[in-house]
C-alpha positions, 0 to 999 in steps of 0.5 A: 374231195376235189370237184371238177365240173365240165359244162357246155355252151353254144351247142350240145354234142360238143364233146364234153364227155370226151373232155371230162373223161380225158381230164379224169385220165390225166388226174389218174396219170398223176396218181390220184383216184378218180370218179365221175358223175353225169348229170342229164337234165331230162325228165326220164328216170333213166335211159332205158326206155329212150329210143337209140335213134333219138338219144344214142345207146343205152349203157348198162352198168354192173348193178343193172343201171340203164344210163347215159352213154357218157358213163361208158366213156368214163369207165373205158378211159378211167378203168372204173366201175360206176353205179346207177346213182352216178347218173343223175337225171331230173326224173330221179331228183324230182322223184326223190324230192316228191317221195320225201315230201309224201313222207313228211320229211319237209315238216310241212314246209312249201317244197320249192326248187330252191332250196329243196331240189337244189339241195337234193342235187348237192346231197346226191353229188356229195354222197355218190362222189365218195363211193369207191369205184376202182380196185383199191376200194378206197374213196376217190380223191377227185370227182369229175362232174359232167353237166349234160345239155347246154348252159342256158337251157331251161331244163338245166337251170336247177342243176346250174343253180345247185352247182353255183351253191355247191362251189361255196358248200365245198369251198372254192379251193375244192371246186373247178369249172371247165366250160367247153365252147365252140369256135366255128370257122367262117370263111377261114376266120375263127369266130370267138363271139359264140364263146364270148356269149356263152361265157357271159351267160354262164357268169350271169348264172353265178358260175365263173369258168376256171378254164375254157376248152375251145372246140375247133376243126383246126388248131386255134391261132394264138390271136384267137386264144388271146382274144378269148382270154381277154374278152372272157376275163381269163388268162391265156393258160386257162384257154385250152384248144381242142382241135380235131385229132386222129382219134379221141384217144389223142385228146388226153395227150393234147390237153397234157401238152397244153399243161392243163394239169399244171393249172388245175392242180394249182387251182385245187391245191393238189400236191403230188408230194402227198401221194404214195410212191406206188400211186405215182408209179401207177400213174406214170405206168398208165401214162406210158401205156396210153402214149404207147397205144396211141403212137402204135395206132398212128403207125398202123398201116394195115386196115381191117374192115368190119361190116356193122349190120344194124337197124339204128345206123342213121345215128352212129351213137346208137352203137357207141360202145360197139364202135369203141370196142372195135377200136380197142380191139383194132388198136390191140391188133395194130390195125386201122379200123374201117367200119362199113355201116349197113342198114339191115333193111337194105339187105332184104329181098323186098328192098330190091323193089324199094331201092335197087342201088341201096340193096346192091350197095349194102350187099357189096359192103357185106361181101367185101368186109373182112368180118361181120358184126350184128349188134343188139336191138329191139323190134322186127324191122330189118331182122330178115336182113340180119339173118341174111348177113349171118347166113352169108358169114356162116356159109362163106367162112367170114368171121362173125360176131353176134351180140345179144340180138346178133346171137339170136339172129345166128340161131334163127338162121341156123334153125331155118337153114340147117335144121329145116324149120323154115318159118322159125323166128323169135317170139319177139317178132311173132308172139303167136309163133309155135313154141316148139319150133320158135328159135327164141322165146320170152324168158319166163322170169321177166316182166312182159308189160312194164318196159323200164328196168325189167329186163335181165340187166347188169352183171351176171356169171356165164360158165363155160360148158365141159369139153370147151377147152379148145373153144376160141372164145374160152381161149380169148378169156384166158382159159377161164371157166367162167366170165362176168359180163353185163346183160340187157335182154328179155328173150333167150334161145328156146331150150327145146331146140338146143339139143338139135342145134348142137347135133348139127355143129352149132355149140353152146359153149357157155351157159348161165349159172343155172345151166338153163340159159344159152349165153355163148355159141360157137360154130364148129369148123369155122374160122370165127363164128360166135355169139354172146347173149350178153353185151361184151362191149359194155366192159371193153376198156381202151387198154383191155379190149373186150375178148369177143370183139378182139377175137372178131378183129383178130380173125378178120385180120388173119392173126387170131392164132397169134392173139390166142398165143399171146401172154396178156389174155389172163382173165380174173373174172371181170375186166 
């Protein structure tokens, strides 16, 4: 097993996740099997209870793990399926060590950060790195490890020390470190001092970078690269310039142009001659498809505009998987994507008294958009604005996709304005709502007190109902009779209202494996008005876009019939 660690210095949010994903992708284009691990130094057990406005989205895996959003990057780029154990947090490690101590596993010794916590981290990495994550079912050959946060933070100290020890545990020929740093441009001059200081801090902790990836707004000058190489004690070929590009999907090609793999394969003693012809051919095919996709996207000139009506729009990372799914779909449709960010509270009638300009601006974005998307979320803030957006889409033939909460919003709007139950709402927003007319109710099988890891989570089957062969959603899934998608919710459509809703034309075309829970809705005689109780964005891949998102972008671009007639919509259960 070869290990490639990606760490960061100077500031957080510098792009370690994209660089780690891009490095893994380049190894795959050579024919190697790749896995990924994300280390998060926070004390939380997982990301499930963290605010999207503080930490960004919570990504959900097949096994129900609620993890850091960077694991979504790994899955999207590498087309792999990770587990909750691929996300290591301080909370998980300390819980594991304390549990062992309570069981007497340390035989009365004083339990300390070194060697017990650092040893537990190394054991965890070595165990999880060998878990098969792709369709081959074989052990990976290379594991990319991203160390979250910034080297030098007190929270990261045990993990940095563990990785220092780990390089000798696995052998220096099986370990490589890429350090991502920032090269700011001040008054037109590229400054190298922050990178020099970051590398000095890293070395003082016992880690020496094999490559330095320099993030900069503009292309690095040759003199800047030479200066970093000289003062950071690395060769010029070990300094990788990662400047701003058209999209993050160009980053792997940018790294490839700088012959990153030539150095890493030499450092890790990797020989392509040891790979089978089928593995080499698979890697070459992947590279060709990636290059074709990015070049095709660069040549796109038509634009599709999607109004994203959400409640966490102040932090775009709250909807990272949604954004990426829209990007994947737009690339498949050969369109330039423009997202109009609409804070749902700004659409509400009460907002007129608060800020008239924001109210009119928000409605202008909704009315001018080619399609409307209402994503997931929790709590009652901004709900009336979402309902107003769903009503506008339904009445004006505007393509609409509702995800999780967005499906429930579509149902509430329909029950209020078509069935006539004007006060209908969700029991999430009003716990005392009338159970006979509430559009959305608590699922009876979830914990209503504990919040962490207690929702309907992970991969579940959704079955298309009889007579739905003409459904756009079913066609998008290649005519399959079922789909496997990832869930994250506590509430469901009120089964007492289903018959009335369907009589008025809003059909539930997909249900769970028991037939009791409504999973997919589609409005009859509408261009594209659909909702999914699951989160299709979690399984979207760069080269295989999520089907509901593909439908939204295609309908918004006016090419849905062409997409439905294409030959590459075969669906084999799970993407």
